[in-house]
C-alpha positions in Angstrom: -140.0 2.0 -37.3 -139.8 -0.2 -34.2 -143.3 0.7 -33.1 -144.8 0.0 -36.5 -143.2 -3.4 -37.0 -145.6 -5.3 -34.7 -148.6 -3.7 -36.4 -147.5 -5.1 -39.8 -147.1 -8.5 -38.3 -150.6 -8.3 -36.6 -152.2 -7.3 -39.9 -150.6 -10.4 -41.6 -151.8 -12.7 -38.9 -155.2 -11.2 -38.9 -155.6 -11.8 -42.6 -154.7 -15.4 -42.2 -157.1 -15.8 -39.3 -159.9 -14.0 -41.1 -159.5 -16.2 -44.2 -159.6 -19.3 -42.0 -162.8 -18.1 -40.3 -164.4 -17.2 -43.6 -163.5 -20.6 -45.2 -164.9 -22.6 -42.3 -168.1 -20.6 -41.9 -168.7 -20.4 -45.6 -168.3 -24.2 -45.9 -170.5 -24.8 -42.8 -173.5 -22.9 -44.1 -173.3 -24.3 -47.6 -174.5 -27.9 -47.4 -176.8 -29.9 -45.2 -176.2 -33.6 -46.1 -178.8 -36.1 -45.0 -176.3 -37.7 -42.6 -176.2 -34.4 -40.7 -179.8 -34.6 -39.9 -179.6 -38.2 -38.8 -176.5 -37.7 -36.7 -177.9 -34.6 -34.9 -181.1 -36.4 -34.3 -179.2 -39.3 -32.7 -177.8 -36.9 -30.1 -181.2 -35.4 -29.5 -182.7 -38.8 -29.0 -180.4 -39.5 -26.0 -182.4 -36.8 -24.1 -185.7 -38.1 -25.5 -184.8 -41.6 -24.1 -183.5 -40.2 -20.8 -186.4 -37.9 -20.1 -189.0 -40.5 -21.0 -187.4 -43.1 -18.7 -186.3 -45.3 -21.6 -182.6 -44.6 -21.6 -181.5 -48.2 -22.0 -184.1 -48.5 -24.8 -182.3 -45.8 -26.8 -182.0 -47.8 -30.0 -185.7 -48.7 -29.9 -186.5 -45.0 -29.4 -184.3 -44.3 -32.4 -186.2 -46.9 -34.5 -189.4 -45.1 -33.6 -187.9 -41.8 -34.8 -186.7 -43.4 -38.0 -190.2 -44.8 -38.6 -191.6 -41.3 -38.1 -189.3 -39.8 -40.7 -187.2 -37.8 -38.2 -184.0 -39.4 -39.4 -183.0 -40.9 -42.7 -180.6 -43.5 -41.2 -181.2 -45.7 -38.2 -178.9 -45.0 -35.2 -175.7 -46.8 -35.7 -173.2 -45.2 -33.3 -172.2 -46.5 -29.9 -173.4 -44.6 -26.8 -170.3 -42.6 -26.0 -170.5 -40.9 -29.4 -174.2 -40.4 -29.1 -173.7 -38.7 -25.6 -171.0 -36.4 -27.0 -173.4 -35.2 -29.7 -176.3 -35.1 -27.2 -174.4 -32.6 -25.0 -174.1 -30.2 -28.0 -177.6 -30.8 -29.2 -179.3 -30.1 -25.8 -180.3 -26.5 -26.6 -181.8 -27.6 -29.9 -183.7 -30.4 -28.2 -185.1 -28.0 -25.5 -186.1 -25.4 -28.1 -187.8 -28.0 -30.2 -189.9 -29.2 -27.2 -190.6 -25.6 -26.1 -192.0 -24.5 -29.4 -193.8 -27.7 -30.1 -191.9 -28.3 -33.4 -191.9 -31.9 -34.8 -188.5 -31.6 -36.5 -186.6 -28.5 -35.8 -183.7 -29.6 -38.1 -185.9 -29.5 -41.2 -187.9 -26.4 -40.3 -185.3 -24.0 -38.9 -182.0 -23.1 -40.7 -180.5 -21.8 -37.5 -180.8 -25.3 -36.0 -179.1 -26.9 -38.9 -176.2 -24.5 -38.8 -175.8 -24.8 -35.0 -175.8 -28.6 -35.3 -173.0 -28.6 -37.9 -170.8 -26.3 -35.8 -170.0 -29.1 -33.4 -167.8 -30.4 -36.2 -166.0 -27.1 -36.3 -165.2 -27.3 -32.6 -163.6 -30.8 -33.0 -161.9 -29.8 -36.2 -160.1 -26.9 -34.5 -159.3 -29.1 -31.5 -157.8 -31.7 -33.9 -155.8 -29.0 -35.6 -154.4 -28.0 -32.2 -153.5 -31.7 -31.4 -151.6 -32.0 -34.7 -149.7 -28.9 -33.8 -148.9 -30.2 -30.3 -147.7 -33.5 -31.8 -145.4 -31.5 -34.0 -144.0 -29.8 -30.9 -143.3 -33.2 -29.3 -141.6 -34.3 -32.5 -139.3 -31.4 -32.4 -140.7 -29.1 -35.1 -140.0 -25.4 -34.9 -142.7 -23.1 -33.5 -143.2 -21.5 -36.9 -143.9 -24.9 -38.4 -146.3 -26.0 -35.7 -148.2 -22.7 -36.2 -148.5 -23.5 -39.9 -149.7 -27.1 -39.1 -152.6 -25.5 -37.1 -153.5 -23.5 -40.2 -152.9 -26.3 -42.8 -155.1 -28.9 -41.1 -158.5 -27.2 -41.2 -158.0 -25.7 -44.6 -157.2 -29.0 -46.3 -159.8 -30.3 -48.8 -160.0 -33.5 -46.7 -160.9 -31.5 -43.6 -163.4 -29.3 -45.4 -165.2 -32.1 -47.1 -165.2 -34.5 -44.2 -165.7 -32.4 -41.1 -167.3 -29.2 -42.5 -169.2 -29.8 -45.7 -170.8 -33.1 -44.9 -170.2 -32.8 -41.2 -169.3 -36.4 -40.5 -168.6 -37.5 -36.9 -165.2 -39.1 -37.8 -163.5 -35.9 -36.7 -164.6 -36.6 -33.1 -163.0 -40.0 -33.1 -159.9 -38.6 -34.9 -159.5 -36.0 -32.2 -159.3 -38.5 -29.4 -157.0 -40.7 -31.5 -154.7 -37.7 -31.9 -154.8 -37.1 -28.2 -153.8 -40.7 -27.7 -150.9 -40.4 -30.1 -149.7 -37.2 -28.4 -149.6 -38.9 -25.0 -148.0 -42.1 -26.2 -145.2 -39.9 -27.6 -145.0 -38.1 -24.3 -144.8 -41.5 -22.5 -147.9 -40.7 -20.4 -149.4 -44.2 -20.4 -152.5 -43.4 -18.3 -153.7 -40.5 -20.4 -152.8 -42.4 -23.5 -155.1 -45.3 -22.5 -157.9 -42.9 -21.5 -158.0 -41.2 -24.9 -157.4 -44.4 -26.8 -160.5 -45.9 -25.0 -162.5 -42.7 -25.8 -161.4 -42.8 -29.5 -162.5 -46.4 -29.9 -165.9 -45.6 -28.3 -166.5 -43.1 -31.0 -165.1 -45.0 -34.0 -163.4 -48.4 -34.4 -160.8 -47.0 -36.8 -158.3 -45.9 -34.1 -157.7 -49.6 -33.3 -156.0 -49.9 -36.6 -154.2 -46.5 -36.3 -152.8 -47.0 -32.8 -152.3 -50.8 -32.3 -148.9 -50.9 -34.2 -147.6 -48.2 -31.9 -148.6 -50.2 -28.9 -146.8 -53.3 -30.3 -143.6 -51.3 -31.0 -143.7 -49.6 -27.6 -144.4 -52.6 -25.4 -142.8 -55.7 -27.0 -144.3 -57.7 -24.2 -147.1 -59.9 -25.6 -149.3 -59.8 -22.5 -149.2 -56.1 -22.1 -149.7 -55.5 -25.8 -152.8 -57.7 -25.7 -154.2 -55.9 -22.6 -153.7 -52.4 -24.0 -155.1 -53.3 -27.5 -158.1 -55.2 -26.0 -159.1 -52.8 -23.2 -160.9 -50.3 -25.5 -162.9 -53.1 -27.0 -163.7 -54.5 -23.5 -165.0 -51.0 -22.4 -167.0 -50.8 -25.6 -168.6 -54.2 -24.8 -169.4 -53.2 -21.2 -170.9 -49.9 -22.3 -173.2 -51.6 -24.8 -174.1 -54.6 -22.6 -177.0 -53.0 -20.7 -178.6 -51.9 -24.0 -178.2 -55.4 -25.4 -179.7 -57.0 -22.3 -182.6 -54.6 -21.8 -183.3 -53.7 -25.5 -182.3 -56.6 -27.7 -184.7 -55.6 -30.5 -183.2 -52.1 -30.7 -179.6 -53.5 -30.6 -180.5 -56.0 -33.3 -181.2 -53.1 -35.7 -177.8 -51.5 -34.9 -176.1 -54.9 -35.4 -177.1 -54.9 -39.1 -174.8 -51.8 -39.7 -171.9 -53.5 -37.9 -172.3 -56.6 -40.0 -172.3 -54.5 -43.2 -169.1 -52.8 -42.1 -167.3 -56.1 -41.3 -168.4 -57.4 -44.8 -166.8 -54.3 -46.4 -163.6 -54.9 -44.5 -163.3 -58.6 -45.5 -164.6 -58.5 -49.0 -161.3 -58.3 -50.9 -159.4 -61.6 -50.6 -156.3 -63.3 -52.0 -155.6 -67.0 -52.4 -153.0 -68.2 -49.9 -152.0 -71.9 -49.6 -155.4 -73.0 -50.9 -157.4 -70.6 -48.7 -158.7 -67.1 -49.3 -157.5 -64.6 -46.9 -158.8 -61.0 -46.6 -156.3 -58.5 -48.0 -156.8 -56.3 -44.9 -155.6 -59.2 -42.7 -152.5 -59.6 -44.8 -151.6 -55.9 -44.9 -152.3 -55.3 -41.2 -150.6 -58.4 -40.0 -147.5 -57.3 -42.0 -147.5 -54.0 -40.2 -147.9 -55.5 -36.8 -145.2 -58.1 -37.3 -142.8 -55.4 -38.5 -143.6 -53.3 -35.4 -142.9 -56.3 -33.2 -139.7 -57.5 -34.9 -138.1 -54.2 -35.8 -136.0 -52.4 -33.2 -136.7 -48.7 -32.9 -134.0 -46.3 -34.2 -131.5 -44.8 -31.9 -132.2 -41.4 -30.5 -135.3 -40.1 -28.7 -136.6 -37.9 -31.4 -136.1 -40.6 -34.1 -138.1 -43.1 -32.0 -141.0 -40.7 -31.9 -141.0 -40.2 -35.6 -140.8 -44.0 -36.0 -143.9 -44.5 -33.8 -145.7 -41.9 -35.9 -144.7 -43.7 -39.1 -146.0 -47.0 -37.7 -149.3 -45.3 -36.9 -149.3 -44.1 -40.5 -148.6 -47.7 -41.7 -151.6 -49.0 -39.7 -153.8 -46.3 -41.2 -152.7 -47.1 -44.8 -153.1 -50.9 -44.2 -156.8 -50.4 -43.3 -158.0 -47.6 -45.6 -156.1 -48.7 -48.7 -157.4 -52.3 -48.6 -161.1 -52.1 -47.6 -163.6 -52.6 -50.4 -165.8 -49.5 -50.1 -164.3 -46.2 -48.9 -166.2 -43.1 -48.0 -165.2 -39.6 -49.1 -165.1 -38.4 -45.6 -162.6 -41.1 -44.3 -159.8 -39.2 -46.1 -159.4 -37.0 -43.0 -157.6 -39.9 -41.3 -154.7 -39.5 -43.7 -154.4 -35.8 -43.0 -152.4 -35.6 -39.8 -149.7 -37.9 -41.2 -149.5 -36.1 -44.5 -149.0 -32.7 -42.8 -146.6 -33.9 -40.1 -144.3 -35.7 -42.6 -144.6 -32.7 -44.9 -143.2 -30.5 -42.1 -140.4 -32.9 -41.1 -138.3 -32.2 -44.1 -137.3 -28.6 -44.3 -136.2 -28.4 -47.9 -138.3 -28.2 -51.1 -141.4 -27.2 -49.2 -142.9 -25.2 -52.0 -142.7 -28.1 -54.4 -143.9 -30.6 -51.9 -146.9 -28.4 -50.9 -147.9 -28.2 -54.6 -147.7 -32.0 -54.9 -149.7 -32.4 -51.7 -152.4 -30.0 -52.9 -152.6 -31.7 -56.3 -152.8 -35.2 -54.8 -155.4 -34.4 -52.2 -157.5 -32.3 -54.6 -157.3 -35.1 -57.2 -158.7 -37.7 -54.8 -161.4 -35.2 -53.7 -162.4 -34.7 -57.3 -162.9 -38.4 -57.8 -164.8 -38.8 -54.5 -167.0 -35.7 -55.2 -168.1 -37.1 -58.5 -168.6 -40.6 -57.3 -170.5 -39.4 -54.2 -172.2 -36.3 -55.7 -175.2 -36.6 -53.4 -173.1 -35.8 -50.4 -172.1 -32.4 -51.9 -175.3 -31.4 -53.6 -177.6 -30.7 -50.6 -177.6 -26.9 -50.7 -181.3 -26.4 -51.2 -182.3 -25.9 -47.5 -179.2 -23.8 -46.6 -178.7 -20.0 -47.1 -177.1 -20.1 -50.6 -179.6 -22.6 -51.9 -182.5 -20.5 -50.6 -180.9 -17.4 -52.2 -180.1 -18.8 -55.6 -182.6 -21.6 -56.0 -181.5 -24.7 -57.8 -184.0 -25.4 -60.6 -182.9 -26.0 -64.2 -179.2 -25.6 -63.4 -176.3 -28.0 -63.9 -175.8 -30.1 -60.9 -173.1 -32.6 -59.8 -175.5 -35.4 -60.7 -175.8 -34.1 -64.2 -172.0 -34.1 -64.6 -171.9 -37.6 -63.1 -174.6 -39.0 -65.4 -172.8 -37.6 -68.4 -169.1 -38.2 -67.5 -169.5 -41.1 -65.1 -170.2 -43.5 -68.0 -167.8 -46.4 -68.6 -166.1 -44.6 -71.5 -164.8 -42.1 -68.9 -163.9 -44.7 -66.3 -160.1 -44.4 -66.8 -160.3 -40.6 -66.4 -161.8 -41.0 -62.9 -159.5 -43.9 -62.0 -156.6 -41.6 -62.6 -157.8 -39.3 -59.8 -157.5 -42.2 -57.3 -154.2 -43.4 -58.8 -152.6 -40.0 -58.3 -153.4 -40.0 -54.6 -152.4 -43.6 -54.1 -149.0 -43.0 -55.7 -148.6 -39.9 -53.6 -149.6 -41.4 -50.2 -147.5 -44.5 -50.8 -144.5 -42.4 -51.9 -144.9 -40.3 -48.8 -145.0 -43.4 -46.7 -142.0 -45.1 -48.3 -139.8 -41.9 -48.5 -140.3 -41.3 -44.8 -139.5 -44.9 -43.6 -137.1 -45.1 -40.7 -133.5 -44.4 -41.7 -134.4 -43.0 -45.1 -132.5 -39.9 -46.2 -135.9 -38.2 -47.0 -136.6 -37.7 -43.3 -133.2 -36.5 -42.1 -133.1 -33.1 -40.4 -132.1 -30.3 -42.7 -128.5 -29.0 -42.5 -127.6 -25.5 -41.6 -127.2 -24.5 -45.3 -130.7 -26.0 -46.0 -132.2 -23.9 -43.2 -130.6 -20.8 -44.6 -132.2 -21.6 -48.0 -135.6 -22.4 -46.6 -135.7 -19.3 -44.4 -135.5 -17.2 -47.5 -137.5 -16.7 -50.6 -138.3 -20.4 -51.1 -140.1 -20.8 -47.8 -142.0 -17.6 -48.2 -143.2 -18.7 -51.6 -144.3 -22.1 -50.1 -146.4 -20.3 -47.4 -148.1 -18.1 -50.0 -149.5 -21.4 -51.4 -151.2 -22.1 -48.1 -153.8 -19.5 -48.6 -154.3 -20.4 -52.3 -154.6 -24.1 -51.2 -157.4 -23.0 -48.8 -159.3 -21.2 -51.6 -158.9 -24.1 -54.0 -160.3 -26.4 -51.3 -163.3 -24.2 -50.8 -163.8 -24.0 -54.6 -164.0 -27.8 -54.9 -166.2 -28.3 -51.8 -168.5 -25.6 -53.3 -168.9 -27.3 -56.7 -172.7 -27.4 -56.5 -172.9 -23.8 -55.5 -170.6 -22.8 -58.3 -172.7 -24.7 -60.8 -175.8 -22.9 -59.5 -174.2 -19.6 -60.0 -173.1 -20.6 -63.5 -176.8 -21.5 -64.1 -177.8 -18.0 -63.2 -175.2 -16.7 -65.7 -176.7 -18.8 -68.5 -175.3 -22.3 -68.3 -178.4 -24.4 -68.1 -177.2 -27.8 -69.5 -174.1 -29.6 -70.4 
């Protein structure tokens, strides 16, 4: 009996791992959204600019590629992000040059799949960082293992990092590294990864600045730590601005559009109109500065994580135009605070699944084009996609004003959930207290086992929703041709 016990455990672990691999690979090869092509090409153009002696004219080189139809969107990322993608895309770039192909990403399926797999690498690295943060916060080994599994199988992770392969997961990875090191009180490594995170995406400024304020309490040091990533960003971009002002001007348009989205929603205050984002984010920062951290080392760490959660909500819940792939920024906080409370895990996992799936349904319908591009991927080639029901067909029929409230509910469900999670885990609330011994005895039994059964079902539900177009195509083969 003793010899056989480890074998049973290994079989169980292998089943979970195999499902995780199957989910990620299936979702990777399913869709090739237009952004994937543009993002991959931006990385390849780093080598094009470098080998042609025009490295500091990178954005003009990108404009030429855009004019030639090699990318659907003009290059809009800063150079650190472009270089990270370039390292991964080097083999594809060299093969393209060697075979004399004009656009390897449109002509070869293997190149498309390889390009998307960069996101899998950073998705799993991010899952590892969430698990490591859980360790620093004092979670049990079994719980941090489950965090590693829950993160990449969430509908938010699958749609953002895998299906439509957005680069946000790269910036999120560095932001998670920064949070890990700030909780470990390793200021040098924290600053290194905070700087890297901001070079990839600006969002980490909003995620991490409240933590800096709460940690430092000294105005000059707060200012230096918050401003340093922006200063590095400016210095990295400066040679490109000076040498290639025309190319940089094209990139600036996208930046201005993003700023307009951030500031569009305003409220009247004392006769002036103030952006809602400013009001919400200043409230978070003032709270972080004025509020004293709780007593106890572990409680302080959870408090800093909660402030990071607050900064994330202040930004993403107040901007005027969200993207379906930005939901991944909520995911680390959702899962870590889910694990903090050891009771009612089955019920809370069901609620988490329902809330995240609800938002994903609304976003999938509203942004159907992101999740419809299966035609040039393996399943699209196999099934074809003529005369079938598509997400666009459903949107055109049910996206009408008369159905507006139905889709609004999907967003409202998630908003209530995420705000409830935030409020119930505020510092000092009973909801975040560590479970008692009797609670642990309860959760170690049948209830916890049932909760973890839902993890695999949750993964399958997430795959089902992210594969909506493919499912509709299969239904078409079975006879469903129109709504």
